[in-house]
C-alpha positions in Angstrom: 0.0 0.0 0.0 1.3 3.5 -0.9 2.2 5.9 1.9 -0.5 8.3 0.7 -3.2 5.6 1.0 -1.9 4.8 4.5 -2.2 8.4 5.4 -5.8 8.6 4.2 -6.7 5.5 6.2 -5.1 6.9 9.3 -7.1 10.1 9.2 -10.3 8.7 7.7 -12.2 8.7 11.1 -11.6 12.5 11.7 -14.3 14.9 10.7 -13.5 17.4 7.9 -11.9 20.5 9.2 -10.4 18.8 12.3 -6.8 19.1 13.5 -6.5 16.6 16.3 -3.7 17.3 18.9 -2.7 14.3 20.9 -0.2 14.5 23.8 2.0 11.5 24.0 2.7 10.8 26.9 0.6 13.0 29.2 1.7 16.6 29.5 4.8 17.3 31.5 6.1 20.5 33.0 8.3 22.6 30.8 7.0 21.7 27.4 6.6 24.6 24.9 3.0 24.4 23.7 0.9 21.9 25.7 -2.2 23.6 27.0 -1.8 26.7 24.9 -1.8 25.1 21.4 -4.6 25.2 18.8 -4.6 24.1 15.2 -6.9 24.2 12.3 -7.0 22.9 8.7 -9.3 22.8 5.7 -9.0 19.0 5.7 -8.0 16.5 8.3 -4.9 16.4 10.4 -3.3 14.9 13.5 -0.4 16.1 15.7 1.2 13.6 18.1 3.2 15.8 20.5 6.1 14.5 22.6 7.8 16.5 25.3 11.4 15.3 24.7 13.4 17.5 27.1 12.7 20.6 29.0 12.6 23.2 26.2 12.4 20.7 23.4 9.2 19.3 21.9 8.5 17.2 18.9 5.4 16.4 17.0 4.6 13.9 14.3 2.2 15.7 11.9 0.0 14.2 9.3 -2.4 16.3 7.2 -4.8 15.7 4.3 -5.6 19.2 3.1 -4.1 22.4 1.6 -3.1 24.2 4.8 -2.8 24.0 8.6 -2.7 27.0 10.9 -1.4 27.0 14.4 -1.9 29.4 17.4 0.5 28.9 20.2 2.6 30.7 22.8 6.2 30.3 21.7 9.3 32.0 23.2 11.2 34.4 21.0 14.2 32.1 21.2 12.3 29.2 19.7 13.9 27.5 16.7 11.6 25.4 14.6 13.1 22.4 12.8 10.9 20.8 10.1 11.6 17.5 8.4 9.3 16.7 5.4 8.7 12.9 5.0 5.8 12.9 2.5 4.4 15.5 0.2 5.5 19.1 0.1 5.3 21.9 2.7 5.6 25.7 2.5 5.4 28.7 4.7 4.2 32.3 4.2 6.8 34.2 6.2 6.3 37.4 8.1 8.2 39.5 5.5 5.7 38.6 2.7 7.8 35.9 1.2 7.2 32.1 0.9 9.5 29.0 1.0 8.9 25.4 0.2 10.4 22.0 1.1 10.3 18.6 -0.6 10.5 15.1 0.7 13.5 14.4 2.9 14.4 18.1 3.2 15.0 19.9 6.5 14.3 23.5 7.3 15.3 25.7 10.3 13.8 29.0 11.1 12.1 31.0 13.8 8.6 29.6 14.5 5.9 30.4 11.9 2.3 29.5 12.2 0.8 28.7 8.8 1.9 25.7 6.7 0.8 25.1 3.1 0.6 21.6 1.4 0.7 21.8 -2.4 0.3 18.1 -2.8 -2.8 18.3 -0.4 -1.1 15.8 1.9 1.8 15.9 4.3 3.6 13.9 6.9 6.6 15.0 8.8 8.3 15.8 12.1 8.4 19.3 13.6 10.8 20.0 16.4 10.6 23.1 18.5 13.6 24.1 20.6 13.7 26.9 23.1 17.4 27.6 22.9 17.5 29.7 26.0 15.9 26.9 28.1 18.1 24.3 26.4 21.2 26.4 27.2 20.3 26.6 30.9 19.7 22.8 31.3 21.0 20.7 28.5 20.6 16.9 28.7 23.7 15.1 30.1 25.0 13.8 26.7 24.8 17.3 25.2 26.5 18.8 28.3 29.2 16.2 28.1 29.8 17.1 24.4 30.1 20.8 25.3 27.0 21.6 23.2 26.4 25.3 22.9 22.9 26.3 22.1 24.1 29.8 21.3 25.9 28.5 18.3 22.6 27.3 16.8 21.1 30.7 17.5 23.9 32.4 15.7 23.6 30.1 12.7 19.8 29.8 12.3 18.0 32.6 14.2 19.3 35.5 12.2 16.0 36.0 10.3 16.6 33.7 7.4 15.1 30.3 6.6 17.7 27.7 6.1 17.5 24.3 4.6 19.5 21.1 4.3 18.6 19.0 1.3 17.6 15.4 1.6 20.7 13.1 1.9 22.0 10.0 3.7 23.1 11.8 6.9 19.6 13.2 7.5 18.1 9.9 6.4 20.1 8.1 9.1 18.8 10.5 11.8 15.2 10.6 10.8 14.3 7.3 9.3 14.4 5.3 12.5 12.0 7.8 14.2 9.2 7.1 11.7 9.5 3.3 12.1 9.1 3.0 15.8 6.0 1.8 17.6 4.4 4.3 19.9 5.9 2.9 23.1 9.5 3.4 21.7 9.0 6.8 20.0 9.9 8.9 23.0 13.1 7.1 23.9 14.2 7.2 20.2 13.3 10.9 20.1 15.6 11.5 23.1 18.4 9.7 21.3 18.0 11.0 17.8 17.3 14.6 18.6 20.5 14.9 20.6 22.3 13.4 17.6 20.5 16.0 15.4 21.4 19.0 17.6 25.1 17.9 17.7 25.0 17.4 13.9 23.6 20.9 13.3 26.0 22.5 15.8 28.9 20.9 14.0 28.0 22.1 10.5 30.6 24.5 9.2 27.9 26.7 7.6 24.3 27.2 8.4 23.1 25.2 5.4 21.8 26.8 2.3 19.3 29.5 2.6 16.0 28.6 1.0 15.1 30.6 -2.1 12.2 32.9 -1.2 9.4 33.8 -3.5 6.8 36.6 -3.1 3.7 35.3 -1.5 1.7 37.1 -4.2 3.6 35.1 -6.8 3.0 31.8 -5.1 -0.7 32.7 -4.7 -0.9 33.2 -8.5 0.9 29.9 -9.1 -1.8 28.2 -6.9 -4.4 29.8 -9.1 -2.7 28.5 -12.2 -2.6 25.0 -10.6 -6.3 25.2 -9.9 -7.0 26.2 -13.5 -4.9 23.4 -15.0 -6.3 20.6 -12.8 -9.9 21.7 -13.1 -9.7 21.8 -16.9 -7.8 18.7 -17.9 -9.5 18.9 -21.3 -7.5 22.0 -22.1 -3.8 22.2 -22.9 -2.7 25.7 -21.8 0.7 26.9 -23.1 3.2 28.7 -20.9 2.7 31.8 -22.9 -1.1 31.8 -22.4 -0.7 31.3 -18.6 2.0 34.0 -18.5 -0.3 36.5 -20.2 -3.3 35.6 -18.2 -1.6 35.8 -14.8 0.8 38.6 -15.5 4.0 36.5 -14.7 6.9 36.3 -17.1 7.5 32.8 -18.4 10.8 32.1 -16.6 9.3 33.2 -13.2 6.2 31.2 -13.8 8.2 28.0 -14.5 10.6 28.6 -11.7 8.0 29.3 -9.0 5.7 26.5 -10.1 8.6 24.0 -9.8 9.5 25.4 -6.3 5.9 25.1 -5.1 4.9 21.7 -6.7 8.3 20.1 -7.1 8.2 19.4 -10.8 8.1 21.3 -14.1 4.6 22.1 -15.3 4.5 19.6 -18.1 5.9 16.7 -16.0 3.6 17.6 -13.1 0.5 17.6 -15.3 1.4 14.3 -17.0 1.7 12.7 -13.6 -1.4 14.4 -12.3 -3.5 13.0 -15.2 -2.2 9.5 -14.5 -3.2 9.8 -10.8 -6.6 11.1 -11.7 -7.1 8.3 -14.2 -6.1 5.7 -11.6 -8.6 7.2 -9.1 -11.4 7.0 -11.7 -10.4 3.4 -12.5 -10.8 2.5 -8.8 -14.1 4.3 -8.5 -15.5 2.6 -11.6 -14.3 -0.9 -10.6 -11.4 -0.9 -13.1 -11.8 -3.1 -16.2 -13.5 -6.0 -14.6 -16.4 -7.7 -16.5 -20.0 -6.6 -16.4 -20.4 -5.2 -19.9 -21.2 -1.6 -20.9 -23.3 -0.7 -17.9 -24.7 2.7 -17.2 -22.2 3.0 -14.4 -19.3 2.5 -16.7 -20.8 4.7 -19.4 -21.1 7.5 -16.8 -17.4 7.2 -15.8 -16.4 7.1 -19.5 -18.3 10.4 -20.1 -16.6 11.8 -17.0 -13.2 10.8 -18.3 -13.9 12.6 -21.6 -15.0 15.8 -19.9 -11.9 15.8 -17.7 -9.6 15.3 -20.6 -8.5 11.8 -19.6 -8.1 8.9 -21.9 -9.8 5.6 -21.9 -8.4 2.9 -19.6 -6.8 0.9 -22.4 -4.8 4.0 -23.4 -3.4 4.9 -20.0 -1.9 1.5 -19.0 1.7 2.3 -19.9 1.6 5.5 -17.8 0.1 3.7 -14.8 2.7 1.1 -15.0 5.5 3.7 -15.1 4.3 5.6 -12.1 2.8 3.0 -9.9 4.5 -0.3 -10.9 1.3 -2.3 -10.4 -1.8 -3.0 -12.4 -4.9 -1.1 -11.4 -7.7 -3.0 -9.7 -9.4 -5.4 -12.0 -6.6 -5.5 -14.6 -4.6 -8.7 -14.8 -0.9 -8.2 -14.2 0.0 -9.4 -17.7 -2.6 -7.3 -19.5 -1.5 -5.6 -22.7 0.1 -2.3 -22.2 1.3 -3.1 -18.7 4.6 -4.7 -19.7 7.5 -2.3 -19.3 9.2 -1.5 -22.6 
């Protein structure tokens, strides 16, 4: 089962518009947000919050929706560390700019309260560190290593938003955290977050600063995305979109890729395949039963949405998913890789 499908199953019981906040274990003194934290989303979401050390808190976040907004009391010295496991995530910063992360990327910045999810799904880990509190009472291992919280403040709290791209070192730190059963998560968090803090302190530079884009630009790109995905029967050119939304072509292509992770043409090709797979599932695939009214309705829907008939999309499905859709034999024509 795909991670996205697992995410949908995990959040299926939550009412639309719900951001569930779960304290694991029960609240302890000294955590940053417990008791003062509220969240909202236009979809469904869950935060599993763990008080790791005094001044350090972590939350495993899963969201199906386009945004999540948080209201909390955070100290000025709070550093927010975000690791994106699934989907994409962006922030509208206080200076009117926006930044985005892809899967496996890590960002470090002062706490910001609104997260956007261009893929309409997200899973990741958010770590909030009160550097002043941590400096006053570091855990024994950090104290033994002569960890200096002030060094992190100098590197990452200067007003910028910094990022570390996905790579094996980050994978070694974060991957075990996502694989633990609930009873082992807190002990692993205490081990791995100390490793992360030492790793960040030891970096020679503060990482690469994320490219920022004007929030008005990213809002227009989201409008373009809505247009493209709502009218799959149309093939808009870059020049048409540029003229319609008053963005030059190079900016349009650059910001679209920053927000959605792929060039426009590649993204739309994969989007059409995903939608076709969803329609196949909804219609029962290509199983028998003849040309029923149910199947005729879905065939008309595919035509209106600009999607091809099932027999025409098999190669693309095989290329993106690696498996035959429901109701299609594994050896069916068009499903064999070339």
